[in-house]
C-alpha positions as CSV (number, residue, x, y, z in Angstrom):
1,X,151.9,-34.3,31.1
2,X,154.1,-37.3,32.0
3,X,156.3,-38.4,29.2
4,X,155.4,-41.8,27.9
5,X,158.2,-44.4,27.6
6,X,158.0,-47.2,25.2
7,X,160.2,-50.3,25.3
8,X,159.1,-51.0,21.8
9,X,158.3,-48.1,19.6
10,X,154.8,-48.5,18.2
11,X,154.4,-48.6,14.5
12,X,154.1,-45.1,13.0
13,X,155.0,-43.3,16.3
14,X,156.7,-40.0,16.0
15,X,158.0,-37.9,19.0
16,X,157.3,-34.7,17.1
17,X,153.7,-35.8,16.7
18,X,153.3,-36.4,20.4
19,X,154.6,-32.9,21.2
20,X,152.3,-31.4,18.7
21,X,149.3,-33.1,20.2
22,X,150.3,-31.8,23.6
23,X,150.6,-28.2,22.3
24,X,147.3,-28.4,20.5
25,X,145.5,-29.4,23.7
26,X,147.0,-26.5,25.6
27,X,146.1,-24.0,22.9
28,X,142.5,-25.1,22.9
29,X,142.3,-24.5,26.7
30,X,143.8,-21.1,26.4
31,X,141.6,-20.1,23.5
32,X,138.6,-21.4,25.4
33,X,139.4,-19.3,28.5
34,X,140.2,-16.2,26.5
35,X,137.0,-16.4,24.5
36,X,134.7,-17.2,27.5
37,X,131.9,-14.4,27.9
38,X,129.6,-13.5,30.8
39,X,126.4,-15.5,31.0
40,X,123.1,-14.0,29.8
41,X,121.7,-13.8,33.4
42,X,124.5,-11.6,34.7
43,X,124.3,-9.2,31.7
44,X,120.5,-8.7,32.2
45,X,120.9,-7.8,35.9
46,X,123.5,-5.2,35.1
47,X,121.2,-3.6,32.6
48,X,118.3,-3.6,35.1
49,X,120.4,-1.8,37.7
50,X,121.4,0.9,35.2
51,X,117.8,1.3,34.1
52,X,116.6,1.6,37.7
53,X,119.2,4.3,38.5
54,X,118.2,6.3,35.5
55,X,114.5,6.1,36.4
56,X,115.3,7.3,40.0
57,X,117.4,10.2,38.7
58,X,114.7,11.2,36.3
59,X,112.0,11.0,39.0
60,X,114.1,13.0,41.5
61,X,114.7,15.6,38.8
62,X,111.0,15.8,38.0
63,X,110.1,16.0,41.7
64,X,112.6,18.8,42.3
65,X,111.0,21.0,39.6
66,X,107.4,19.7,39.4
67,X,106.3,19.2,43.1
68,X,104.4,22.2,44.4
69,X,105.7,23.8,47.6
70,X,103.5,24.0,50.7
71,X,104.2,26.4,53.5
72,X,102.9,27.2,57.0
73,X,103.6,30.3,59.1
74,X,102.9,30.5,62.8
75,X,102.9,34.0,64.2
76,X,103.0,35.3,67.8
77,X,101.8,38.9,67.7
78,X,102.6,41.4,70.4
79,X,99.7,42.3,72.7
80,X,98.7,45.5,74.4
81,X,96.0,46.0,77.0
82,X,93.2,48.5,76.5
83,X,90.4,49.7,78.8
84,X,87.3,51.8,78.0
85,X,84.6,53.2,80.2
86,X,82.8,53.4,82.5
87,X,79.9,54.3,80.2
88,X,76.3,54.7,81.4
89,X,73.9,52.2,79.8
90,X,70.1,52.3,80.0
91,X,68.4,49.0,80.7
92,X,64.9,49.2,79.2
93,X,62.0,46.9,79.6
94,X,60.4,46.2,76.2
95,X,63.4,47.1,74.1
96,X,63.9,44.5,71.3
97,X,67.6,44.7,70.7
98,X,70.8,46.5,71.7
99,X,70.8,50.1,70.5
100,X,74.5,51.2,70.5
101,X,73.6,54.7,69.3
102,X,71.2,55.4,72.1
103,X,73.1,53.2,74.6
104,X,70.1,51.0,75.4
105,X,70.1,47.3,76.3
106,X,66.9,45.3,76.5
107,X,65.6,44.1,80.0
108,X,62.8,42.0,81.3
109,X,60.9,42.2,84.6
110,X,60.8,39.1,86.8
111,X,58.2,39.0,89.6
112,X,57.4,36.4,92.3
113,X,55.1,36.4,95.4
114,X,55.6,33.5,97.8
115,X,54.5,32.6,101.4
116,X,57.3,31.8,103.7
117,X,56.8,30.1,107.1
118,X,59.5,30.2,109.9
119,X,59.5,27.9,112.9
120,X,60.7,29.7,116.1
121,X,61.8,28.1,119.3
122,X,60.2,29.4,122.5
123,X,62.8,30.6,125.0
124,X,60.7,31.1,128.2
125,X,61.0,28.2,130.5
126,X,60.7,27.1,134.1
127,X,64.2,25.9,135.1
128,X,67.7,26.6,133.8
129,X,69.2,26.6,130.3
130,X,72.7,26.4,128.9
131,X,73.7,27.8,125.5
132,X,75.3,25.7,122.7
133,X,78.6,26.9,121.4
134,X,81.2,26.0,118.8
135,X,83.5,27.4,116.1
136,X,82.7,28.9,112.7
137,X,85.2,29.5,110.0
138,X,84.4,32.9,108.5
139,X,85.4,33.5,104.8
140,X,85.9,36.7,102.8
141,X,85.9,36.6,98.9
142,X,84.9,40.3,98.4
143,X,86.3,41.7,95.1
144,X,88.0,44.2,95.0
145,X,89.7,42.7,98.1
146,X,89.2,44.3,101.4
147,X,89.3,43.2,105.1
148,X,86.4,43.5,107.6
149,X,86.1,44.2,111.3
150,X,83.1,42.9,113.2
151,X,82.2,43.6,116.8
152,X,81.6,41.2,119.7
153,X,78.1,39.9,119.4
154,X,78.0,39.9,115.6
155,X,75.1,37.5,114.6
156,X,75.3,34.5,112.4
157,X,72.3,32.6,111.0
158,X,72.6,28.9,110.3
159,X,71.1,27.3,107.3
160,X,68.2,26.1,109.5
161,X,67.6,29.6,110.9
162,X,69.4,29.3,114.3
163,X,71.1,32.5,115.5
164,X,74.6,32.4,117.0
165,X,76.7,35.4,118.3
166,X,80.4,36.0,118.2
167,X,82.1,35.7,121.6
168,X,84.7,38.3,120.7
169,X,85.6,40.9,118.1
170,X,86.5,39.6,114.7
171,X,89.2,40.7,112.2
172,X,88.5,39.1,108.8
173,X,91.5,39.2,106.4
174,X,91.0,40.3,102.8
175,X,91.0,37.9,99.8
176,X,94.1,37.7,97.7
177,X,94.9,36.9,94.1
178,X,97.2,33.9,93.5
179,X,98.2,33.3,89.9
180,X,95.1,35.2,88.7
181,X,92.7,33.3,91.0
182,X,91.0,35.0,93.9
183,X,91.6,33.1,97.1
184,X,89.3,33.9,100.1
185,X,90.7,35.2,103.4
186,X,89.4,33.4,106.5
187,X,89.4,33.4,110.3
188,X,88.0,31.1,112.9
189,X,85.3,32.6,115.1
190,X,84.1,31.3,118.5
191,X,80.3,31.6,118.7
192,X,77.5,31.0,121.2
193,X,73.9,30.4,120.7
194,X,71.7,33.5,121.0
195,X,69.5,31.5,123.4
196,X,69.8,28.5,125.6
197,X,68.4,25.1,124.8
198,X,69.3,21.8,123.1
199,X,67.7,23.0,119.8
200,X,70.9,24.9,119.2
201,X,73.0,21.7,119.2
202,X,72.9,21.8,115.4
203,X,75.1,19.8,113.1
204,X,77.8,21.3,110.8
205,X,76.1,24.1,108.9
206,X,76.6,27.1,106.6
207,X,76.1,30.6,108.1
208,X,75.2,34.0,106.7
209,X,75.7,37.4,108.3
210,X,72.3,39.2,108.5
211,X,74.0,42.4,109.3
212,X,75.4,42.5,105.8
213,X,72.0,41.9,104.1
214,X,71.3,44.4,101.4
215,X,75.0,45.2,100.9
216,X,77.3,44.2,98.1
217,X,79.4,42.2,100.6
218,X,76.5,39.9,101.7
219,X,77.2,37.2,99.1
220,X,81.0,37.5,99.5
221,X,81.2,36.9,103.3
222,X,79.9,33.7,104.8
223,X,80.6,31.2,107.5
224,X,80.9,27.5,107.8
225,X,81.2,25.1,110.7
226,X,82.9,21.7,110.4
227,X,81.6,20.3,113.7
228,X,78.2,20.3,115.5
229,X,77.4,22.9,118.1
230,X,77.3,21.4,121.5
231,X,76.4,22.2,125.2
232,X,72.8,23.5,124.8
233,X,70.3,22.1,127.3
234,X,67.2,23.0,129.2
235,X,64.9,21.8,132.0
236,X,61.3,22.4,132.5
237,X,58.5,23.6,130.2
238,X,59.0,26.2,127.5
239,X,56.9,29.3,127.2
240,X,56.5,31.9,124.4
241,X,57.9,35.2,125.6
242,X,57.4,38.8,124.3
243,X,61.1,38.6,123.2
244,X,60.3,35.4,121.3
245,X,57.6,37.2,119.3
246,X,59.7,40.2,118.6
247,X,62.7,38.0,117.6
248,X,60.4,36.0,115.3
249,X,59.4,39.1,113.4
250,X,63.0,40.2,113.1
251,X,64.2,36.7,112.0
252,X,61.4,36.5,109.5
253,X,62.4,39.8,108.0
254,X,66.0,38.5,107.6
255,X,65.6,34.9,106.5
256,X,62.3,35.1,104.6
257,X,63.5,37.9,102.4
258,X,66.7,36.0,101.6
259,X,64.8,32.9,100.7
260,X,62.5,35.0,98.5
261,X,65.6,36.4,96.7
262,X,66.9,32.9,96.1
263,X,63.6,31.8,94.7
264,X,63.5,34.8,92.4
265,X,67.0,34.1,91.2
266,X,65.9,30.6,90.4
267,X,63.2,32.0,88.2
268,X,65.5,34.1,86.1
269,X,65.8,32.7,82.5
270,X,69.1,31.1,81.6
271,X,71.6,33.6,80.2
272,X,70.2,36.5,82.1
273,X,71.8,38.4,85.0
274,X,70.3,39.6,88.3
275,X,72.1,42.1,90.4
276,X,71.1,43.3,93.9
277,X,70.8,46.9,92.8
278,X,68.0,46.1,90.5
279,X,66.0,44.0,93.0
280,X,63.1,45.1,95.2
281,X,61.3,43.2,97.9
282,X,58.4,43.9,100.3
283,X,56.2,42.0,102.7
284,X,52.6,41.7,101.5
285,X,50.3,42.3,104.6
286,X,51.1,41.4,108.2
287,X,52.8,38.3,109.4
288,X,50.7,35.7,111.2
289,X,51.7,33.9,114.4
290,X,50.6,30.5,115.6
291,X,51.1,31.4,119.3
292,X,50.7,34.3,121.7
293,X,52.9,35.5,124.5
294,X,52.9,33.2,127.5
295,X,51.6,30.2,125.5
296,X,53.2,27.0,126.8
297,X,54.8,25.7,123.6
298,X,58.2,24.4,122.6
299,X,58.0,26.1,119.1
300,X,55.6,28.4,117.2
301,X,55.4,29.5,113.6
302,X,55.4,32.9,111.9
303,X,54.6,33.3,108.2
304,X,54.0,36.0,105.6
305,X,54.1,36.7,101.9
306,X,57.1,38.3,100.2
307,X,56.8,40.1,96.9
308,X,60.0,40.2,94.9
309,X,60.8,41.8,91.5
310,X,63.8,42.7,89.5
311,X,64.9,44.0,86.1
312,X,67.3,41.4,84.5
313,X,69.3,41.6,81.3
314,X,71.1,39.2,79.0
315,X,74.8,38.5,79.6
316,X,75.3,38.2,75.8
317,X,74.0,41.8,75.3
318,X,76.4,43.1,77.9
319,X,79.3,41.3,76.2
320,X,78.3,42.6,72.8
321,X,78.1,46.2,74.1
322,X,81.5,45.7,75.9
323,X,83.0,44.4,72.6
324,X,81.7,47.5,70.8
325,X,83.0,49.7,73.6
326,X,86.5,48.1,73.5
327,X,86.6,48.3,69.7
328,X,86.2,52.1,69.6
329,X,89.9,52.7,70.1
330,X,91.2,49.8,68.0
331,X,91.7,51.5,64.7
332,X,93.6,48.9,62.6
333,X,94.1,46.7,65.7
334,X,92.1,43.7,66.6
335,X,91.0,42.1,69.9
336,X,92.8,39.0,71.1
337,X,90.1,36.2,71.1
338,X,88.8,35.5,74.6
339,X,90.5,38.5,76.2
340,X,87.4,40.7,76.5
341,X,86.2,41.4,80.0
342,X,83.1,43.3,80.9
343,X,82.5,44.8,84.3
344,X,79.4,46.6,85.4
345,X,77.8,48.2,88.4
346,X,74.2,49.1,89.1
347,X,73.5,52.8,89.3
348,X,69.7,53.4,89.7
349,X,66.4,51.9,88.9
350,X,62.9,53.1,88.2
351,X,60.4,50.3,88.2
352,X,57.5,52.6,87.3
353,X,59.3,53.3,84.0
354,X,60.8,49.9,83.6
355,X,64.3,51.3,83.3
356,X,67.6,51.1,85.1
357,X,71.0,52.7,84.7
358,X,74.1,50.6,84.5
359,X,77.8,51.7,84.5
360,X,79.7,49.5,82.0
361,X,83.5,49.2,81.5
362,X,85.4,47.0,79.0
363,X,89.0,45.8,79.0
364,X,90.8,43.5,76.6
365,X,94.1,42.7,74.9
366,X,94.6,44.0,71.3
367,X,97.1,43.2,68.6
368,X,98.1,44.7,65.2
369,X,98.3,42.2,62.3
370,X,97.1,42.0,58.7
371,X,94.3,39.5,58.2
372,X,95.1,36.1,56.9
373,X,94.3,36.7,53.3
374,X,96.5,39.8,53.1
375,X,99.4,37.9,54.7
376,X,99.0,35.1,52.1
377,X,99.0,37.6,49.3
378,X,102.2,39.3,50.7
379,X,104.0,36.0,50.9
380,X,102.9,34.1,47.8
381,X,105.8,33.3,45.5
382,X,108.3,35.1,47.7
383,X,111.6,33.7,49.0
384,X,112.2,32.4,52.4
385,X,114.7,35.2,53.0
386,X,112.1,37.8,52.0
387,X,109.7,36.4,54.5
388,X,112.2,36.4,57.3
389,X,113.1,40.0,56.5
390,X,109.4,41.0,56.4
391,X,108.8,39.6,59.9
392,X,112.0,41.0,61.3
393,X,111.0,44.5,60.1
394,X,107.6,44.0,61.9
395,X,109.2,43.6,65.3
396,X,107.0,46.3,66.8
397,X,103.9,44.2,66.2
398,X,105.2,40.6,66.0
399,X,106.9,38.8,68.8
400,X,108.2,35.9,66.7
401,X,107.3,33.9,63.6
402,X,108.0,30.2,62.7
403,X,108.2,29.5,59.0
404,X,108.1,26.0,57.4
405,X,108.3,25.3,53.7
406,X,108.1,21.7,52.3
407,X,109.6,19.8,50.6
408,X,112.8,20.8,52.2
409,X,114.6,21.9,49.0
410,X,112.0,24.5,48.2
411,X,113.1,28.0,49.0
412,X,110.1,30.0,47.8
413,X,106.6,30.2,49.1
414,X,103.9,28.6,46.8
415,X,102.4,30.9,44.2
416,X,98.9,29.5,45.1
417,X,97.8,31.1,48.4
418,X,95.6,28.1,49.2
419,X,98.8,26.1,49.8
420,X,99.9,28.5,52.4
421,X,98.6,28.1,56.0
422,X,98.7,31.1,58.5
423,X,98.3,30.4,62.2
424,X,98.1,33.1,64.8
425,X,99.1,32.1,68.3
426,X,98.5,34.2,71.4
427,X,100.6,33.9,74.5
428,X,98.7,34.2,77.8
429,X,99.2,37.6,79.4
């Protein structure tokens, strides 16, 4: 503070008094600063923070001890293949259900009589004819895989009944498995119409091999053309020849029976199986012809009735029996879901008795593992280390196991089995 200077000393002025007043002012400022306290708002915020931290600590402590653990275990068991059979099974018409003790599976009889007309082209003509020709791709999907050799002149029937013949010998490669899928073998075959005429200039078509009719390979070997046959022509009038009539009867026997078989298969109830071994067909009466030899006609018709019958059986019954057959050697083991495969082969049939004999084999993958509830009881309340040791000691039956316990600080499985999830995963074999 600047010192005051007086030219004339005021009445009652004392220098000591001035100093004292100055000191008194300074003391008040110091005392005020020293005694100043935090405001009420700052103090309340600090208390709130402390309270919040205490609550969090208490909650964390309660959670650590009070929250129940949950756990999940995913197990990959080791798998082993098994195969049983073949075992002879009796298919019996009229049986109500599968009889495992007597080895009987129910069967039903399917019958159908139908009239089938075939239109035949006359080949006799005054004038010259040329034969249509082209290329057919021949496919082979026979299982078990094998190759086929066909001679020159092997016949092919188009979807509309036209006959073509192979120009040369044929070597048809076998089918092959690629990543578990059967891929057909194939070869291109040059063919020529059996007879001359423009009627054989047919569009792209599917072809069957009549020479394989009645064999297991009939449905597994087929042909297909991608382009129309070409080059067939004729001049002059057409005449029915003796060869036309004989060929018509032969063609009828081949194509009409095949059509009758397809119609019978269409009549089989859903879920039932028809195999060729348990199928019988016969012509009812004689075929009728709409023309005679030497008739001047471009085409004529042959027709006749075909009677077809077959014993068919349920696929579900076969699978159930195969499951029983595969399970005979399981002991404590179990089947891997979806791995069961049933294979069967027709043996013999007696339509008069309504019975047929079938050879059945079963193959599957099996595994050895306690059921879910037993695993839960073994693990409940146990430590994580105990579980790891248990699965390590089961290395002969378990490929690997993935264990997860939550929350993360829990080191023991829950005591309540309902809070433990067991999942079994199977690697594809």
